[in-house]
Each structure stands twice: as structure tokens, then as C-alpha cells.
C-alpha positions in Angstrom: 24.2 1.5 -24.3 25.6 -1.9 -23.8 28.7 -3.0 -25.7 28.4 -5.1 -28.9 28.7 -8.3 -26.8 25.1 -8.0 -25.6 23.9 -7.6 -29.2 25.5 -10.8 -30.5 23.0 -13.3 -29.3 19.7 -11.5 -30.0 17.5 -11.7 -33.2 18.3 -8.8 -35.6 16.3 -5.6 -35.6 14.1 -5.9 -38.7 14.8 -3.9 -41.8 12.1 -1.7 -43.3 10.6 -0.3 -40.1 9.9 3.5 -39.9 12.6 4.6 -37.5 13.1 7.9 -35.8 15.7 10.2 -37.5 17.8 10.6 -34.3 21.0 12.6 -34.2 24.1 10.6 -33.0 26.0 12.9 -30.6 29.6 11.8 -29.7 30.2 12.2 -25.9 33.8 12.9 -26.7 32.7 15.9 -28.8 30.4 17.2 -26.0 33.1 16.8 -23.4 35.7 18.6 -25.5 33.3 21.5 -26.2 33.1 21.0 -29.9 30.8 23.7 -31.3 29.3 21.6 -34.1 28.4 18.8 -31.6 26.9 21.4 -29.2 24.7 22.9 -31.9 23.5 19.5 -33.0 22.7 18.6 -29.4 20.5 21.7 -29.1 18.8 21.0 -32.4 18.1 17.4 -31.4 16.6 18.6 -28.1 14.4 21.1 -29.9 13.2 18.8 -32.8 12.5 15.4 -31.2 13.8 15.7 -27.7 15.6 12.4 -28.2 19.1 11.6 -29.5 21.7 8.8 -29.4 24.7 9.5 -27.3 27.8 7.6 -28.6 29.9 6.7 -25.6 32.7 5.0 -27.6 36.2 6.5 -27.8 35.7 8.5 -24.6 37.3 7.5 -21.3 34.1 8.1 -19.2 31.9 6.7 -22.0 33.9 3.4 -22.2 33.6 3.1 -18.4 29.8 3.5 -18.6 29.6 0.9 -21.3 31.3 -1.6 -19.0 29.0 -0.7 -16.1 25.9 -1.0 -18.3 27.0 -4.5 -19.4 27.3 -5.6 -15.8 24.1 -4.0 -14.7 22.2 -5.6 -17.5 23.1 -9.0 -15.9 22.2 -7.7 -12.5 18.9 -6.4 -13.8 18.0 -9.8 -15.4 18.8 -11.6 -12.1 16.7 -9.0 -10.2 13.6 -9.1 -12.4 13.7 -12.9 -12.6 13.5 -13.4 -8.9 10.4 -15.2 -7.7 7.4 -13.0 -7.7 6.8 -13.4 -3.9 10.4 -12.3 -3.3 10.0 -9.1 -5.5 6.7 -8.4 -3.8 8.6 -7.8 -0.5 9.8 -4.6 -2.1 6.5 -3.4 -3.6 6.3 0.3 -4.2 3.8 2.5 -2.4 2.4 4.5 -5.2 1.6 7.4 -5.3 3.4 8.0 -2.0 6.6 6.5 -3.3 7.6 4.8 -6.6 10.7 3.3 -5.2 10.9 -0.5 -5.4 9.0 -3.0 -7.4 6.0 -2.3 -9.7 4.3 -5.6 -10.8 3.0 -6.4 -14.3 -0.5 -5.2 -14.9 -0.7 -2.5 -12.2 -1.1 0.2 -14.8 -3.2 0.3 -18.0 -2.4 1.0 -21.6 -4.5 3.1 -24.0 -7.1 0.4 -24.5 -7.5 0.0 -20.8 -5.9 -3.4 -20.9 -3.3 -4.2 -18.2 0.3 -3.2 -19.0 2.9 -5.9 -19.9 6.0 -4.7 -17.9 7.6 -4.7 -14.5 10.1 -2.2 -13.1 12.3 -1.8 -10.0 13.2 1.7 -9.0 16.4 2.3 -7.0 16.6 5.8 -5.5 19.7 7.9 -6.0 19.2 9.4 -2.6 19.7 6.1 -0.8 22.6 5.2 -3.0 24.5 8.4 -2.4 23.5 8.9 1.3 21.2 11.8 0.8 18.5 9.9 2.8 18.3 6.6 4.7 19.1 3.6 2.6 16.3 2.0 0.6 15.3 -1.5 1.5 16.6 -3.6 -1.3 17.1 -7.3 -2.2 20.4 -8.8 -1.2 21.7 -9.1 -4.8 21.3 -5.3 -5.1 23.0 -4.7 -1.8 25.9 -6.8 -3.1 26.3 -4.5 -6.2 25.9 -1.2 -4.3 29.3 0.1 -5.4 28.5 -0.7 -9.0 25.2 1.1 -8.9 26.7 4.1 -7.1 29.5 4.3 -9.7 26.9 4.1 -12.5 24.9 7.0 -11.0 27.9 9.2 -10.5 29.2 8.6 -14.0 25.7 9.0 -15.4 25.3 12.3 -13.6 28.6 13.5 -15.0 27.2 12.9 -18.5 24.0 14.7 -17.5 26.0 17.7 -16.3 27.8 17.9 -19.6 24.5 17.8 -21.6 23.0 20.4 -19.2 25.9 22.8 -19.6 25.9 22.3 -23.3 22.2 23.2 -23.6 22.5 26.1 -21.2 25.4 27.6 -23.1 23.7 27.2 -26.4 20.6 29.0 -25.1 22.7 31.9 -23.8 22.4 30.9 -20.1 25.1 30.5 -17.6 26.7 27.1 -18.0 25.4 25.9 -14.6 21.9 27.2 -15.1 20.3 23.7 -15.3 22.9 21.7 -13.4 22.6 23.9 -10.3 19.0 22.9 -10.0 19.7 19.1 -9.9 22.7 18.5 -7.8 23.0 14.8 -7.0 23.9 15.5 -3.4 20.5 17.1 -2.8 17.3 15.1 -2.2 15.4 14.4 -5.4 13.2 11.8 -7.2 16.1 10.6 -9.4 16.2 6.8 -9.8 17.9 4.0 -11.5 15.2 2.0 -13.2 15.4 -1.6 -14.3 12.5 -2.6 -16.6 11.4 -6.0 -17.9 8.9 -5.9 -20.8 7.6 -9.4 -21.4 8.0 -11.4 -24.6 5.1 -11.3 -27.0 4.8 -14.8 -28.5 1.1 -14.8 -29.0 -1.1 -12.7 -31.3 -2.9 -11.2 -28.3 0.4 -10.0 -26.9 1.1 -7.7 -29.9 0.1 -4.5 -28.2 1.6 -1.7 -26.2 3.5 -2.8 -23.1 3.8 0.7 -21.5 1.4 3.5 -22.4 2.5 6.7 -24.1 3.9 9.3 -21.7 6.5 12.0 -21.2 9.1 12.0 -18.4 8.6 14.3 -15.5 12.2 15.0 -14.9 15.1 16.7 -16.7 17.2 14.1 -18.6 16.8 10.3 -19.0 19.7 8.1 -20.0 18.4 4.8 -21.4 20.2 1.6 -22.4 18.3 -1.0 -24.5 19.4 -4.0 -26.6 16.1 -5.2 -28.0 13.8 -2.8 -29.9 10.3 -1.8 -28.6 10.8 1.9 -27.8 8.8 4.2 -30.0 8.5 8.0 -30.1 5.6 10.0 -31.4 6.3 12.2 -34.5 5.9 15.9 -33.6 2.4 17.4 -34.0 0.8 14.0 -34.6 -1.9 12.4 -32.4 -1.1 9.1 -30.6 -4.1 7.4 -32.2 -2.3 7.8 -35.6 -0.5 4.4 -35.9 1.8 5.8 -38.7 3.0 8.5 -36.3 4.9 6.1 -34.1 8.6 5.9 -35.0 10.8 3.0 -33.8 14.1 3.6 -32.0 16.8 1.2 -33.1 19.2 0.5 -30.2 22.9 0.8 -31.2 25.9 -0.8 -29.5 27.8 1.8 -27.4 25.1 4.4 -27.6 22.7 5.6 -24.9 19.3 6.8 -25.8 18.8 10.3 -24.3 15.6 12.2 -23.9 14.5 15.3 -22.2 11.8 15.6 -19.6 9.0 18.1 -18.7 11.2 20.1 -16.3 13.5 21.2 -19.1 10.4 22.4 -21.0 9.2 24.3 -18.0 12.5 26.0 -17.4 12.9 27.0 -21.1 9.4 28.1 -21.8 9.0 25.4 -24.4 12.3 26.0 -26.3 13.2 22.4 -25.6 11.1 19.4 -26.3 9.9 16.6 -24.0 8.5 14.0 -26.5 5.8 11.5 -26.1 7.1 7.9 -26.2 5.9 4.3 -25.3 7.1 0.7 -25.1 5.5 -1.4 -27.8 6.1 -5.1 -28.4 9.5 -5.8 -29.8 9.7 -6.0 -33.6 10.3 -9.1 -35.7 11.7 -12.1 -34.0 12.8 -10.0 -31.1 9.2 -10.2 -29.8 9.9 -13.8 -28.6 12.4 -12.5 -26.0 11.9 -10.7 -22.8 13.1 -7.1 -23.1 15.3 -5.5 -20.4 16.1 -1.9 -20.0 18.3 0.2 -17.7 17.7 3.9 -17.2 18.9 6.8 -15.1 15.9 9.1 -14.8 17.1 12.5 -13.4 14.8 14.9 -11.7 15.3 18.3 -10.2 16.2 18.7 -6.5 13.0 18.7 -4.4 13.5 22.3 -3.4 14.6 23.6 -6.8 12.6 26.5 -8.2 10.5 25.8 -11.3 10.7 29.4 -12.4 11.4 29.9 -16.1 15.0 30.6 -16.9 14.5 31.6 -20.5 12.0 31.4 -23.3 8.8 33.3 -24.4 5.7 34.0 -22.4 4.9 34.4 -18.7 5.8 32.0 -15.9 2.3 31.4 -14.7 1.6 29.9 -11.3 4.0 27.0 -11.9 6.9 29.4 -11.6 6.2 29.9 -7.9 6.4 26.1 -7.1 9.3 24.0 -6.0 10.1 21.0 -8.1 8.4 18.7 -5.5 5.2 20.8 -5.5 5.3 20.9 -9.3 5.6 17.1 -9.6 2.8 16.5 -7.0 0.6 18.9 -8.9 1.3 17.1 -12.2 0.8 13.7 -10.6 -2.6 14.7 -9.1 -3.7 16.1 -12.5 -2.9 12.7 -14.0 -4.9 10.8 -11.4 -7.9 13.0 -12.2 -7.6 12.9 -16.0 -8.2 9.2 -16.6 -11.5 9.4 -14.6 -12.6 12.4 -16.6 -11.7 10.8 -19.9 -13.5 7.6 -19.0 -16.6 9.6 -17.9 -16.6 11.2 -21.3 -16.2 7.9 -23.1 -12.6 8.7 -24.1 -9.4 6.6 -23.8 -7.2 6.5 -20.8 -4.8 9.4 -20.5 -1.1 9.0 -20.8 1.0 8.3 -17.6 4.2 10.0 -16.6 7.5 8.7 -15.4 
């Protein structure tokens, strides 16, 4: 998460909201191999699939805090470029999600247009795994900062992966070996702008509920708005949505569907959404920075541990598995609407 400096000039997160009971995991404890920290990390990834990762007091963590501070400013400049400038880098979904996604190109659960934009910057182009992505000049000028953030973020992800693997009785590199940053993948740095909600009609979901496709997401927020769904509760239950309160110096970490697939459901990929920001925070635009890590394109989705049988998904590569899930999602909304139901959740 950003340092305390970025929290100084924003309205306070309101008291009295129903917040998610997230573990706070110290990065220093993870990196030193502390057993209590490791056990708490596994429990967090089984119970809610989300936790706060406290970067403070760790050399790598302190570096990432500084990089997040800088990239928040870059992100604001990027997302506040004129629309016709951002449109030059429009993504080509579903072929490619790299680049700019305009506001309103997706729907929320009420079939109203979404209230956010994002810009995806591919890890492959940053690290030289593929040809460079076409990017605005202000991003080109910060290439070294973005590359450093990805490399440091991947170091954190490797530590989380090895901790979880060891706690589950697997070789330490069981997960990490399937998501090497030097191999082509769908991993991206994502900059998100969720628009302020000054009017009554704006007090609705900005991004529909979903789970992440990938392995591990590292997320930095300053304003509130992120909500996670309490386990075993339907998304239609308004009381089931738990607010996540951003904390200075802490990243929000969540697991994706690939970790569930590899562990036969021993780990949790939780449903979450972006709602309007709470209290007076709703009058400000909300910016987020995320590293969304996905498996290597050619990684096997065969189950590594956990109960039950592999099923047909175990014979797929990560790329085939992601395409299959994406195609199912494109069919599901039409099926739901034909039955008079609400739009299905999307994936990221």
C-alpha cells in the first residue's frame, strides 16, 4: 500500500461500517520464515482468500511502498489524460485486455453501465518476454519504475507462493515454478480509476462482483470501496458485503482461481467488487494500483494437492483453461438474461 503521505489529504474512512476481519501478515515475518506468520497466511487464504500484507520494517517492503507512491501519481496522470488520447490505446477484448478499458464498457449486476476505467500494462512487454506494448509517452518515461515494481512484486508473490506450498506439504517451488515472470503469461500491472459518486444515482456498484482468474493479486488502495463477499452468502444479500479498509503501508492480497484449481479447493478465491466509496470519500475519484499475476501460458492446470479428481481441466494448459473460463462467462450472461436472471459476474 501507499505510505501514510497519500492518506493525509483524503476524507477519513467512516467508523461503524461492517469491515472484513482480515489477517495482517508482516512481510518481514514471511521472508524470515516465521512459523506463526506462515500458519496465519495459510489460514487467511483458506478462510477469506484475502489478507493485508504489512510491508513496513522490511527492506523490500519499504522499497515497494516508495514505488507505489510514485506509481499512484503516474496512474492519476495516465487516467486523467484526455479521453481521445487514452482511446488510442483501446484494448481489443476478448482477444487482448492490454491497454485502456473505457467507463461503461461492462455492466454491473443491475445491467447498468460500470463506473470505472482501467489501463492494463503487460508484464511480458515490460520484461522483454514479448514485443513491447504500445503505451502512452508518460508510461514509456516510467518504464524502469514499472519494471522495478513488477520485479519486486513478483519477489513478494514468490514468497507467498513458497509459504503456502510448504504449509500444504508441497515442494517450496510447487506454485512458483508454474508462474515464472520470464515466461509469457497474462500477468499485468493494472491502474484503475473508479469515478466519484456525488449524486444519489451514483451510489451503486462501480465494478461487478467477480473472482480473479490468476494466482495472486497485490492491490494498493487509499480510498475505500473494495468489498468482499462473506463466505457461503449470496451476492444479493446486501449484509453479506464486507468493506475492506485500506491501511498505510499494507498491500491487499487475494488469491485467484488458479490457486483453487491447483489445490482442489483447499485455498479460497473470494468474490469481491468495487462499490462507491464510503462516507465523504465518495466525492473523490478512487485510484488503485494492482499487480495481477497469472500462470505461465503453458503451465499445467493439473491438481497438485487436495481432494477429488482432476477432471478435464487438469489436461489443459493455463492459457487453454483461461480461454475456457472466459468463453463460459460470455455465454452465461446471455443464458441468465434469457431466463430473466441478473447478469453473471465477470472475471479479472
